[in-house]
Each structure stands twice: as structure tokens, then as C-alpha cells.
C-alpha positions as CSV (number, residue, x, y, z in Angstrom):
1,X,28.9,-248.5,22.9
2,X,25.9,-246.8,23.7
3,X,23.0,-249.6,24.8
4,X,20.2,-250.0,22.5
5,X,17.8,-248.5,21.8
6,X,19.6,-245.4,22.6
7,X,21.3,-243.6,19.9
8,X,22.9,-240.5,21.0
9,X,25.2,-239.9,24.0
10,X,26.3,-236.8,25.7
11,X,28.6,-236.9,28.5
12,X,28.1,-235.3,31.6
13,X,30.4,-233.4,33.7
14,X,31.4,-235.6,36.8
15,X,31.8,-235.0,40.6
16,X,34.2,-236.6,43.0
17,X,32.9,-240.1,42.0
18,X,35.2,-242.4,39.5
19,X,31.7,-243.5,37.8
20,X,31.0,-241.7,34.5
21,X,27.7,-240.4,33.4
22,X,26.2,-239.5,30.2
23,X,22.7,-238.3,29.1
24,X,21.4,-240.6,26.4
25,X,18.4,-240.2,23.9
26,X,16.3,-242.7,21.6
27,X,14.9,-241.9,18.4
28,X,11.8,-240.3,19.9
29,X,14.1,-238.1,22.0
30,X,13.2,-239.7,25.2
31,X,16.3,-239.1,27.7
32,X,17.9,-241.4,30.5
33,X,21.2,-241.3,32.3
34,X,23.9,-243.9,31.6
35,X,26.2,-244.6,34.5
36,X,29.5,-246.5,33.6
37,X,31.5,-248.2,36.2
38,X,35.2,-248.7,35.6
39,X,36.6,-252.3,36.0
40,X,38.3,-250.9,39.0
41,X,35.0,-250.3,40.8
42,X,32.6,-252.7,39.0
43,X,31.8,-254.7,41.9
44,X,30.0,-251.7,43.5
45,X,27.3,-252.0,40.8
46,X,25.4,-254.7,42.5
47,X,25.4,-253.1,45.8
48,X,24.4,-249.8,44.3
49,X,21.4,-251.4,42.7
50,X,20.2,-252.9,46.0
51,X,20.7,-249.4,47.5
52,X,18.6,-247.9,44.8
53,X,15.8,-250.7,45.4
54,X,15.9,-250.1,49.2
55,X,15.6,-246.4,49.0
56,X,12.7,-246.8,46.6
57,X,10.9,-249.4,48.5
58,X,11.3,-246.9,51.8
59,X,9.7,-243.8,50.1
60,X,12.9,-242.0,48.9
61,X,12.1,-240.8,45.2
62,X,15.2,-242.1,43.3
63,X,15.5,-242.7,39.6
64,X,13.9,-245.6,38.3
65,X,15.9,-248.5,36.9
66,X,15.6,-249.0,33.3
67,X,18.3,-251.2,32.1
68,X,21.7,-252.6,33.2
69,X,24.6,-255.0,32.4
70,X,26.5,-256.2,35.2
71,X,29.2,-257.8,33.2
72,X,29.8,-254.5,31.0
73,X,29.5,-252.2,34.3
74,X,26.6,-250.1,33.0
75,X,23.3,-249.1,34.4
76,X,20.5,-246.9,32.5
77,X,18.4,-244.7,34.9
78,X,15.6,-242.2,34.7
79,X,16.6,-238.8,33.9
80,X,15.3,-236.3,36.3
81,X,16.1,-233.5,33.8
82,X,18.9,-231.0,33.3
83,X,17.9,-228.7,36.2
84,X,18.8,-229.6,39.7
85,X,17.3,-227.8,42.5
86,X,20.4,-225.1,42.6
87,X,19.4,-224.3,38.9
88,X,15.4,-224.2,39.9
89,X,16.1,-222.0,42.8
90,X,18.3,-219.7,40.6
91,X,15.5,-219.2,38.1
92,X,13.1,-218.5,41.1
93,X,12.7,-214.8,42.4
94,X,14.1,-214.4,45.7
95,X,10.6,-213.9,47.4
96,X,9.6,-217.2,46.3
97,X,12.8,-219.4,47.2
98,X,12.1,-220.2,50.8
99,X,8.8,-221.8,49.7
100,X,10.6,-223.8,47.0
101,X,13.4,-224.9,49.8
102,X,10.8,-226.1,52.1
103,X,9.8,-228.8,49.6
104,X,13.3,-230.1,49.9
105,X,12.5,-231.1,53.5
106,X,10.1,-233.9,52.4
107,X,12.6,-236.6,52.0
108,X,14.3,-235.6,55.1
109,X,11.2,-236.2,56.9
110,X,10.6,-239.6,55.3
111,X,14.1,-240.5,56.5
112,X,13.4,-239.3,60.0
113,X,10.6,-241.8,60.2
114,X,12.9,-244.8,59.5
115,X,14.6,-246.9,62.2
116,X,18.5,-246.8,62.0
117,X,18.3,-250.6,62.4
118,X,16.0,-250.7,59.2
119,X,19.2,-249.8,57.0
120,X,21.2,-252.5,55.7
121,X,25.0,-252.3,56.6
122,X,26.1,-251.2,53.1
123,X,28.2,-248.1,54.6
124,X,29.8,-247.9,58.1
125,X,27.9,-245.5,60.2
126,X,29.2,-241.8,61.0
127,X,30.5,-242.7,64.4
128,X,33.5,-241.2,66.2
129,X,36.0,-243.1,64.5
130,X,34.7,-242.2,60.9
131,X,34.0,-238.5,61.7
132,X,37.8,-238.3,63.0
133,X,39.0,-240.1,60.0
134,X,37.3,-237.5,57.9
135,X,39.1,-234.8,59.8
136,X,42.3,-236.3,59.3
137,X,41.6,-235.7,55.7
138,X,41.2,-232.0,56.6
139,X,44.4,-231.9,58.5
140,X,46.2,-233.7,55.8
141,X,44.9,-232.1,52.5
142,X,43.8,-228.5,53.6
143,X,46.4,-227.7,56.3
144,X,49.3,-229.7,54.9
145,X,49.1,-229.8,51.3
146,X,46.7,-226.9,50.4
147,X,48.1,-224.3,52.8
148,X,51.4,-226.0,53.1
149,X,51.3,-225.7,56.8
150,X,52.0,-228.5,59.4
151,X,48.8,-229.4,61.7
152,X,49.5,-228.4,65.4
153,X,48.8,-231.0,68.1
154,X,46.5,-228.4,69.7
155,X,44.2,-228.7,66.6
156,X,44.2,-232.2,66.6
157,X,43.1,-232.5,70.1
158,X,40.3,-230.1,69.5
159,X,39.1,-232.1,66.6
160,X,39.0,-235.1,68.9
161,X,36.8,-233.3,71.3
162,X,34.4,-232.1,68.5
163,X,33.9,-235.9,67.0
164,X,33.5,-237.0,70.7
165,X,30.5,-234.6,71.3
166,X,28.9,-235.6,67.8
167,X,29.0,-239.2,68.6
168,X,26.6,-238.4,71.4
169,X,24.0,-236.9,69.0
170,X,20.5,-238.7,68.3
171,X,21.1,-241.2,65.2
172,X,19.2,-241.2,62.1
173,X,19.4,-242.8,58.5
174,X,21.2,-240.1,56.5
175,X,21.3,-239.5,52.4
176,X,25.1,-238.7,53.3
177,X,25.3,-236.0,50.4
178,X,22.0,-234.0,50.8
179,X,22.9,-230.7,48.7
180,X,21.0,-228.7,45.9
181,X,22.9,-230.5,43.1
182,X,21.6,-233.9,44.0
183,X,18.0,-232.8,44.3
184,X,15.4,-232.3,41.6
185,X,12.1,-230.7,41.7
186,X,9.9,-233.1,39.6
187,X,6.7,-232.5,37.7
188,X,4.9,-235.0,40.1
189,X,5.5,-232.6,43.0
190,X,7.9,-234.9,44.4
191,X,11.7,-234.3,45.2
192,X,13.9,-236.5,43.5
193,X,17.4,-237.6,44.7
194,X,20.5,-238.9,43.2
195,X,23.9,-239.7,44.6
196,X,22.2,-242.0,47.4
197,X,24.8,-244.7,47.2
198,X,26.5,-243.5,50.5
199,X,23.4,-243.7,52.6
200,X,24.3,-244.6,56.2
201,X,23.4,-243.8,59.8
202,X,24.7,-240.7,61.3
203,X,23.8,-237.6,63.5
204,X,20.1,-236.4,63.2
205,X,21.1,-232.9,61.8
206,X,23.5,-234.2,59.2
207,X,21.5,-233.8,56.0
208,X,19.9,-230.6,57.0
209,X,23.2,-229.0,57.7
210,X,24.4,-230.2,54.4
211,X,21.4,-228.8,52.5
212,X,21.6,-225.3,54.3
213,X,25.1,-224.9,54.6
214,X,26.8,-226.1,51.3
215,X,26.8,-225.6,47.4
216,X,24.5,-222.7,46.4
217,X,22.1,-222.3,48.9
218,X,24.0,-219.9,51.3
219,X,24.1,-217.3,48.6
220,X,20.5,-218.1,47.2
221,X,18.5,-217.9,50.4
222,X,18.6,-214.9,53.0
223,X,19.5,-215.6,56.4
224,X,15.8,-215.1,57.9
225,X,14.7,-217.5,55.2
226,X,17.2,-220.0,56.0
227,X,16.4,-219.7,59.8
228,X,12.8,-220.5,58.9
229,X,13.7,-223.6,56.9
230,X,15.9,-224.8,60.0
231,X,12.7,-224.3,62.1
232,X,10.4,-226.1,59.7
233,X,13.0,-229.0,59.5
234,X,13.0,-229.4,63.3
235,X,9.3,-229.4,63.6
236,X,8.7,-231.7,60.5
237,X,11.4,-234.3,61.8
238,X,10.5,-234.0,65.5
239,X,14.0,-233.1,66.4
240,X,15.0,-233.5,69.9
241,X,15.6,-230.6,72.2
242,X,19.2,-229.0,71.6
243,X,19.0,-229.4,68.0
244,X,20.4,-225.8,67.5
245,X,23.7,-226.6,69.4
246,X,24.0,-230.0,67.6
247,X,23.4,-228.3,64.4
248,X,26.5,-226.1,65.0
249,X,28.7,-228.9,66.0
250,X,27.8,-230.9,62.7
251,X,28.3,-228.1,60.6
252,X,31.8,-227.3,61.7
253,X,32.7,-230.9,61.3
254,X,31.2,-231.4,57.8
255,X,32.5,-228.0,56.7
256,X,36.1,-229.0,57.6
257,X,35.5,-232.5,56.0
258,X,34.5,-230.8,52.9
259,X,37.2,-228.6,52.8
260,X,39.8,-231.4,53.1
261,X,37.8,-233.2,50.1
262,X,37.9,-230.1,48.0
263,X,41.5,-229.4,48.8
264,X,42.5,-232.8,47.9
265,X,40.6,-232.3,44.5
266,X,42.2,-228.8,43.7
267,X,45.8,-230.3,44.7
268,X,45.2,-233.1,42.1
269,X,43.9,-230.9,39.5
270,X,40.1,-230.0,39.6
271,X,40.6,-226.1,40.0
272,X,36.7,-225.5,40.0
273,X,36.4,-226.4,43.6
274,X,38.7,-223.4,44.6
275,X,35.7,-220.8,44.6
276,X,33.5,-223.1,46.9
277,X,36.4,-223.6,49.3
278,X,37.2,-219.8,49.7
279,X,33.4,-219.3,50.6
280,X,33.0,-222.3,52.7
281,X,36.3,-221.3,54.9
282,X,35.0,-217.7,55.5
283,X,31.5,-219.0,56.6
284,X,33.0,-221.6,59.0
285,X,35.6,-219.4,60.8
286,X,33.2,-217.4,62.6
287,X,31.2,-220.6,63.6
288,X,34.3,-222.4,64.8
289,X,35.1,-219.2,66.8
290,X,31.6,-219.5,68.4
291,X,32.7,-222.8,69.7
292,X,35.7,-221.6,71.0
293,X,38.0,-223.5,68.8
294,X,41.7,-222.9,68.4
295,X,42.5,-219.5,67.5
296,X,45.1,-220.9,65.1
297,X,42.5,-222.9,63.3
298,X,40.0,-219.8,62.9
299,X,43.0,-217.6,61.7
300,X,43.7,-220.3,59.0
301,X,40.2,-220.2,57.7
302,X,39.7,-216.4,57.7
303,X,43.1,-215.6,56.2
């Protein structure tokens, strides 16, 4: 049943979350987003409301809370509109896309100004153990289930070394899934952000790596324009020296982690992720070769 005074409900295509979303309208055609939490995750609703309030109080433009019912497991949030940042960039001529992308750095500058100790411990940090746990998903789902091969000990040792190096990087409050499909250009000139529930402390380059290396941005922005956005991010967030080397390490770790996640979704029936996987693997292979990763792993990504 749709909460009052909303009278029309249109289901939205979900992502990997078990939450269910719909765009709802009232009689004056005002819209909002309805998020439903199934009984298995209903306890997360209180925490997610806390995260939303903290993000808003600390300068991250997240959807306003319009209504909620903890017992029934639903929340009504401000609707940022049907066009996410990817759709907006696709509608923008190529010559104007870099300028639009640069606007997406403003939330990252805000997060860079926060102390990691300012963030309540809702989510465990992206430390060495968690980074390696994510790559275990890559070994299990991409190599073993998707490619139907056995992960080698050489690959495992190299992944151990990769996360050990990343664990030494400067730490920062991270959105955690900072990509075009979670970002919106608002009429106010602000950048709106959704899917903020997993906010945590992680490597300083993490969100920027996600923005520039995933979803639609690699195909929407030319390489010189991407390098310009990288430089602007480093300047705007006062990145410590050596950020380019850190960027590459985090880029490879996150790409392998995402390949593991997408493989799990494909193996369990979510075919739309296949095209993203192919492009991501082809982009990651040469980067991994630059880091002198195992030739076996490079070959798996490029084949």
C-alpha cells in the first residue's frame, strides 16, 4: 500500500541492494522516492536514517526526509529527478562534459575536509582485512564461478601484497559508491548524492577512482579531460604527494572487487552486468600489467 497522500506508484529498477524503490506522486503531480525495506533488513532502516541525518548535517547534499514508518519498514525521500549524472552527461555535447564533471568534485572536497574520527562507526573501515575480503570475492566469483577456473596461490599472494600497500595510504571519509548513477545535478547548482548508506573511512583516492573509472564515465569523457579532472581533484582535496601511484593501486583493487560483485550478480541471474564486466576487465588488464601483476591474472582479464 502506498503511503498517503501519495496516490500513484511506479517501481524503479533496483541495483544490488535488497531495498525496493518506487517513484510516487501526489494529486498535484509532486514526486518523491519510496524505499521499502524487506523484513530481513528492516533493522537497517534506523541506522540508514541516522546516516542520512549525519551526511546532511556535515554538508553532503542527500535527499530530504519527507516521511517514514519504522514498523512497516518504509521511508519517503526527496526525488532528485529521473536523470542521474550519467544521463545528464550523455545529453551534454562532448566539449562541455569535463566542465560538468568538475562539478562532481565538490562533495569530495567536502568529505576531504572531515576528520575520519568525525564519522560514527556504522560501517567497518576499508582496512587491509576488508580490502582483502573484497578480493576474495573476486577470486571466488570471477575466477572460480564466472571463468570456471581455480585461483592460483601466486594470484592470492599478489592480492595480499596489493592490499598491504593500500593499507598504508592516507585515510579519508569515503562515500563508498561514488559513481555517476548515484549523483545528480540539482537545479540549485548542488550535486545530490544517493546510496550513501555505506559511508566509511578508506583510502584517500577511493571515491575519485570510483567516479572516473566506473560506470559510464570512461566512455563519456576523453582521456585528456579525465586527466584534467584528476588534477583538479588532487588540488581541491589537498591530496598528499604520491597520489598518482596510490590512485593506480586503488583503481586495480576496486576494479577487481567490482568484477567479483558483478560476477556474482551475473552468475545468479542479473545479465545486464555482463557488458560492464567486459569493459572493466579490458581496462584493468593493462593497469595490472603496469603494476607487474601476475601474467596469469593479466591474461584472465584480457582474454
